[in-house]
VOPAGU-2260 file (C-alpha; in pm, 1 decimal, decimal comma):
REM VOPAGU-2260
SITE   aa  ch    i         X         Y         Z
SITE  MET   A    0   -1329,1   -1019,0   -3637,9
SITE  ALA   A    1   -1300,9   -1187,5   -3315,6
SITE  SER   A    2   -1374,9    -888,5   -3047,3
SITE  ARG   A    3   -1056,4    -904,3   -2770,8
SITE  SER   A    4   -1101,8    -811,6   -2387,5
SITE  THR   A    5    -857,6    -622,8   -2202,8
SITE  THR   A    6    -860,1    -608,9   -1827,6
SITE  VAL   A    7    -725,4    -333,1   -1673,7
SITE  THR   A    8    -633,7    -321,1   -1354,3
SITE  ARG   A    9    -694,1     -21,5   -1168,9
SITE  GLY   A   10    -487,3     -39,7    -875,7
SITE  PRO   A   11    -517,2      40,9    -490,7
SITE  THR   A   12    -753,5     328,6    -419,2
SITE  VAL   A   13    -663,2     643,6    -189,2
SITE  VAL   A   14    -859,1     426,6     122,2
SITE  THR   A   15    -598,5     133,3     100,4
SITE  LEU   A   16    -326,2     357,6      67,3
SITE  ARG   A   17    -411,4     562,0     417,2
SITE  ALA   A   18    -538,7     267,6     609,5
SITE  ILE   A   19    -204,4     114,5     537,4
SITE  GLU   A   20     -13,6     421,9     661,1
SITE  GLU   A   21    -215,8     418,8     958,7
SITE  VAL   A   22    -127,5      67,0    1026,0
SITE  LEU   A   23     259,8     127,3     962,2
SITE  ARG   A   24     271,2     482,8    1151,1
SITE  ALA   A   25      83,6     360,9    1469,4
SITE  GLY   A   26     309,4      49,0    1465,7
SITE  GLY   A   27     639,6     283,9    1427,0
SITE  GLU   A   28     854,6     -20,4    1369,0
SITE  PRO   A   29     901,4    -241,4    1066,3
SITE  MET   A   30     583,2    -491,3    1014,4
SITE  SER   A   31     506,6    -797,1     771,6
SITE  ARG   A   32     292,7    -792,7     510,5
SITE  TYR   A   33      75,6   -1056,8     684,4
SITE  ALA   A   34      98,8    -822,4    1042,9
SITE  ILE   A   35      -3,5    -524,4     832,0
SITE  ARG   A   36    -319,2    -777,6     681,1
SITE  GLN   A   37    -397,2    -871,5    1065,8
SITE  SER   A   38    -404,9    -516,2    1145,7
SITE  LEU   A   39    -671,0    -461,0     913,1
SITE  GLY   A   40    -866,2    -711,6     987,6
SITE  ASN   A   41    -778,2    -893,4     649,9
SITE  ARG   A   42   -1014,0    -632,4     464,3
SITE  ILE   A   43    -744,0    -613,5     193,9
SITE  ALA   A   44    -662,3    -888,0     -26,8
SITE  GLN   A   45    -320,2   -1008,4     -38,1
SITE  PRO   A   46    -237,3    -930,0    -403,7
SITE  LEU   A   47    -439,0    -567,9    -317,5
SITE  LEU   A   48    -175,3    -499,5     -41,5
SITE  ASP   A   49     105,9    -643,4    -236,3
SITE  GLU   A   50      39,6    -383,6    -516,2
SITE  ALA   A   51     -43,0     -59,8    -275,6
SITE  ILE   A   52     288,7    -205,6    -103,4
SITE  GLU   A   53     457,1    -193,8    -455,9
SITE  TYR   A   54     289,5     163,8    -475,0
SITE  MET   A   55     396,8     302,8    -174,1
SITE  ALA   A   56     741,8     194,4    -250,0
SITE  ASP   A   57     775,3     373,9    -603,5
SITE  HIS   A   58     627,9     670,4    -409,0
SITE  ALA   A   59     904,1     676,2    -185,6
SITE  MET   A   60     617,4     622,1     104,3
SITE  VAL   A   61     762,2     294,4     248,9
SITE  PHE   A   62    1081,3     101,2     256,5
SITE  ASP   A   63     973,1    -278,6     138,3
SITE  GLU   A   64    1203,4    -519,3     179,7
SITE  GLY   A   65     975,0    -767,6     -30,7
SITE  PRO   A   66     756,2   -1067,3      -6,5
SITE  GLY   A   67     867,6   -1252,5     345,3
SITE  GLY   A   68    1060,2    -928,4     470,9
SITE  LYS   A   69     914,0    -656,9     641,1
SITE  VAL   A   70     802,7    -318,0     551,6
SITE  VAL   A   71     814,5      33,3     729,0
SITE  TRP   A   72     655,5     389,7     683,5
SITE  ILE   A   73     889,5     652,9     596,8
SITE  GLN   A   74     862,0    1031,4     590,9
SITE  VAL   A   75     693,9    1147,2     306,4
SITE  SER   A   76     743,9    1497,5     141,0
SITE  ASP   A   77     438,3    1778,8     272,7
SITE  ARG   A   78     343,9    1787,0    -121,2
SITE  THR   A   79     269,0    1392,5    -148,1
SITE  ARG   A   80      92,5    1387,3     176,4
SITE  ALA   A   81    -123,6    1679,2      68,9
SITE  ARG   A   82    -198,1    1481,3    -287,1
SITE  LEU   A   83    -282,1    1186,2     -85,3
SITE  ARG   A   84    -518,0    1385,5     127,5
SITE  SER   A   85    -659,2    1578,2    -112,2
SITE  LYS   A   86    -812,2    1256,9    -332,8
């Protein structure tokens, strides 16, 4: 019987999400993904940044126009912020 290996992606870490949040909040205006990566010193690879932004958009933390567009921080609920800060 042949064995199958499965790739499991873990997604962005809370540290990654917080770093992106800090950049977007400090900027105070919509930023391109390129500008976000530059502000982070290119510490986050593009695929991980895309995944993190998608996660943040799914949780109503950012508004994302998609690749080639802008990303802007939006206000999150106190409950969501507390959950992110507690991890």
